[in-house]
N, C-alpha and C positions, 0 to 999 in steps of 0.2 A: 369168537372168544368166549370163555366161560367164566363166570364168577360165582362159585358156590361156597356157601358157608353153612356148616352143619348146625342144626339145632338138637343134637342127640341130648337126651336128658342126662344132665350130670356132667357133660362136656360139650358146651357149645361156644359158638363164635358169633361175632357181629360185625357189620360194616365199619370199618375203621380207617384212619389215615394211613396204616401201615401197608394197605394194598395198593396204594397209588403208585409206588415205586415199582414193584413188579409189573403191574399193569403197563407202566411206561416202557419197560423193557419188551413186552410182548408187542406193543404198538410200534416200536422201533424196528423189531425184527419183521413185523408184517410190512411196514412201510406205507407211504401214502397210497390209498385205495378208494375205489368208487363207493363201497359200502362196507360197514361193519355191523354184524349181528351179535349181540351180547345175550348169551344163555345165562339167565339169572335166577338164583334161588338164594333167599335169606328172609329172616323173620325181621330184620331191621338193624339199627345201629346208630352211629353219630350222624346227625342231620346236616353237619357241615361238610361231609365228604361227597354226597352225590353231585353237587355243583363241580367240584373239581374233577371227578370222574367223567362227567358228561362233556365238560369243555375241553378236557384232554383228548377224549375220543374224537371230537369234532375237529381237532387240529389235524387228524390223520384221515378222515373220511367226510364226504359230502353228505352221505346219507347214513343215519345210524338208527338201528331198530333193536328192540328188546323182546326176546322170547321168553314166555313165562309158563313153564309147565306145571307149576304148583305154586309155592308160597313166594310173593315178592311184596313183603309188608314194609310199612313204615319208610325208612330210609331208602329200602329197595324200590318202593313205590315212587319216590322222588327221583331215582334214577330213570325210572320208566316214563315219567312225565317229560323227561328231556329227550325222548325218542321221537323219530318221526312216525313210527308205527309201533304198536305194542301187540305183538302176535301171542294170544292166549289160548292155551289147551282147555280141554273140558274142565280140568281141575284147578285151572289158573285162578290165583287170587291175588289181588292188590289189597291194600289196607289203608286205614286213615294215617295222616301224617302229622297228627297233633304231638308236639314234643313232650318229652319227659324230663323232669329234673331229679338229679340225684341229690339226696339230702342225708346228712349224718345226724343221727340223734343218739342219745344216751339210752341204753337199753338196761336190762336187768344186770345187776352187778356192776354198773358202771362201764360196761363194755359198749363200743361204738357200733351202732347198726346202720347199715346203708338202706335207705328207703327211696322209692320212686314216686315222685308226685307228678300227676299230669298237669301241664300248664293250663289246659281247657277246663280242668275242674275249678281252678281258681277264678278263671274268667266266667265260667257258668254260674259260680256263686254269686258274683256281682250282677249277672244279667238276670238271675232268679229274683233277687231283691227288687230290682227295677221293673221286670216284666210280670212276674207272678205275684209278688207281694205288694206291689205298686208303690215302692219307696222311690219316687221321682225327686223328692225335694233333697238338697244336699245335706241339710242338717238332720234329716232322718236317717240318711245313710251312715252318719258318723259313728254311730254306735255298732252296727254290724261290721262295718270296715275295721273299726278298732278291735273288735273280737277277733277278726282274721288276722290283723297284725300281731296279736298276742300269741297266736299259734304258730304263725310263720314269721320268720326274720323279715324286717322291711327290706333288707338287701335281696333276700330270695324272691320277695314280691316284684322288685325292680327287675331281676333276672327273668321272671315269669312273663313280664310285660315285653321284655325285649325279645325272648323266644317267640312269643305270640306274633310280633310283627315281623321277625326275621323269616319264620317259616313261611309266611304269606308272600314276602318279598322274593325268596329263593323260588318258591313254587311257580310264581308268576314269570320269573326270568327263565326257568326251565321250560314252561310251556311256550315261550316265544323264541326259544333257541332251536330253530329248525333249520334243516338243510334244504331238501327239495320240497318238502311238504309245506304248505302255507300255516302260518300260526293261526290258532283259534282267534275269533274276534273277541273284543273286550268283555262283552256280555258273557260270552261262554267261559272265558278265563275266570271271571268272577264267580260264576256258578261252580266250576270245578274246584277252585280254591276253597270256597266256603263249605262245600260238601266234604272234601277230603281233611280240612284242618279243623273244622268245627261242627258241622251239622250231621256227621255220621254218628257221633255221640259215644260210641264205645270203641277204645283203642283196639280191641281184639276183633272187631267186625271184619269178616271176609267179604270182600267186594269181587264178585264173579265177573265174567266177561260182560253179561248182558247189562248187569247194573253199571258197570264201567262206561258202556256205551251210552246208557241213558244220562250219565253225568256229562257226556260230551267228550270223553277221551276217544283218541283216534286207535281205537281196538279193533284188530282183525281176528276173526275167528279161524284158528288153525284147521286146515283140512285134515281128515281122518289119518291119512297116511303120515303126514308130518306130525301130527299130535301123538301118534304111536312112537315115532323116532325121538321126539322129545321125551316122552315118558321113559323110554328104554335108556337114554343118556342120564336122565335123573336117577333111575335106579342103579346105574353104575356108580354115581357118586354116593348114593345111599350105602352101597356096599363098601366103597372106599373108606367112608367115615364110620361104618358099623352103626348108622344113625338108628336103625330099628331095634338096637338092643340097648335099652336104657341102662344107665348105671345105677344100681341099687347099692348104697354105701354099705349096708349090712351084709350083703353077699359078696361084695367086691373084695373084702378081706377074707381070705381063707380062715378056717377055724384055727385058732391058737396063734395066728399071725398078727403082729402088732402094726405093721405097715406094708404097703405095696405100691409099686410104681408100674404103670402101663403106658406105652407109647401109643398116642392117638393122633388121627388126622382130623383136623377141624375145618379145613377149607382148601379149595383148589382154584387156581387161575390157570387156564389152559388155552392154548391155540395150536394151530398147525405148526407154528414156529417152535414153541418150547412149552414146558410145564412147570409150574410152581405149586408146591403143596404147603399148607400151614400145619406143621406137625409140632407136637409138644408132649411132655410128660404129665400124666395125670398122677398125682401123689395122694395117697390116702393113709391116715394114721388114726389109730384108735385113741380116745381121749377117755381116761379112766379117773374115777373119783379118788384123789389122793387122801390118805388118812390125815385127820387133823393133827397138827403138830407132831409129825413124825420124827422121833429123836432116836437115833441108834448109837449106843456106846460099844464099841468093839475093842477088846484089849487083847494084845498079842504078847506072848512071852517067848522070848529067844532062849531055846535050849542049846547050850554049848556042851562039848565033852566034859565029863566030871572033872578032869584034871585042868580045865582051863576056866579062869575066871575072867568076867567082862573087863574088870579093872586092870588085869594083867595085859590086855591087849594094847598095842601102840594107839596113841590118840587118833591117827589118821584112820585106823581100821575101826575104831569106836565110832567115828564119825560117819563112815561109810555105812556100818551096820545100822545106825540110827536112821539114816536116810532111807535105807531099804525098808526098814519097819514101818516108817512114816508112809512111804508109798504103798506098801502092801495093805496097811490099815485104810488108807484112803480108798483103793481100789475095792477091797473088800466091802466097805460100807457103801460104795455106790452100786456093787452088784447085788448087795442084800436089798438095798431100797428098791432097785429095779425089780427084783423078784416079789417084793412085798407088794409094789404097785400093780404087777400083773395079776395078783390075786384080787384086787379091787374090782368092782363092777364097772362096765363100760357105760359112760353117760353120754356119750356122743362120739362123733367122728369129725376129723378135721381134714379137709381136702384142699388142694390147690392145683392150678396149671402152672408149670414151670418149664423153663427153657423152650418157650414157644417162639417160632419165626417162620417167615415164608422162606422156603428152601428150594432151589431149582432141583428138579428130578429128572429132567430130560425125557427123551423119548427112545425107547429101544430101536435099534437099527433094524430095517426090514429084512 
């Protein structure tokens, strides 16, 4: 089975709960089997999903392996931790599993800005005070900790501590969720968890197969022929998601066009039984600088034949004409405003992914 999530610049996807249901469809179609190999590519996502995926797969197979042709970072690394073997190609990469928290803060103009905060950055600050600065006394730590609490909401600090503990607990359970292969001993588990959750230090660090073996992970070096096949398959998914064609917002919109929608494929879950693709619409719209206090007053005069006076018309006809004039005036004012706005300079672009879902695409008949 394959689980591929595109990281195309401008249109990417992440590991999320929505993949569990289509994966279950695949497993039911495959049925109980001796072994399942998962071909995996993702730069990460929600850290509460890997445990659900691994335990679900193990309900159908006594042996579970993960194939890593290229990137299996963060939450994807956690899926790999639950495998009996991690088969890595020459370009295979795992990554740290330190969790990230999403925080909303007020940006320029009062707009809400989403910001990512690494949990280990908060924990590292406290360790820095104790280990490097030498503030071991509780009274001495009060000032620096208070300064941290002023910058971050105490509730967020509580969430960071829970995430810090949760990621270690899940990693430990994944490493012991073995089928045929024996689980690592307690000392090795502690080393792996410490290295992946804390001591790699940079969330974007790429862990190659040699370094992963040094951590104590059960990594198998893919033979050249299999490595080439894995890379060929990865390139097929690259083409499916147009991943090597980054989306530049300023060239995505054709000249003179205010908006554009393009259908994109952001992910794939495939097996011999069936295929699901995550497809969505990428919508992009120009944002122009509106003129301050734009007020338009448009007056329409109704020209009737010379021998007909408006007051001579029946009341019902006068009312209909009045309604028509009001509608024409409103429409004309809207059109003029739109044309005036089009002459204003573009100050930015607004984009969003919409109508996204896992959809069964099936396989063509031979």
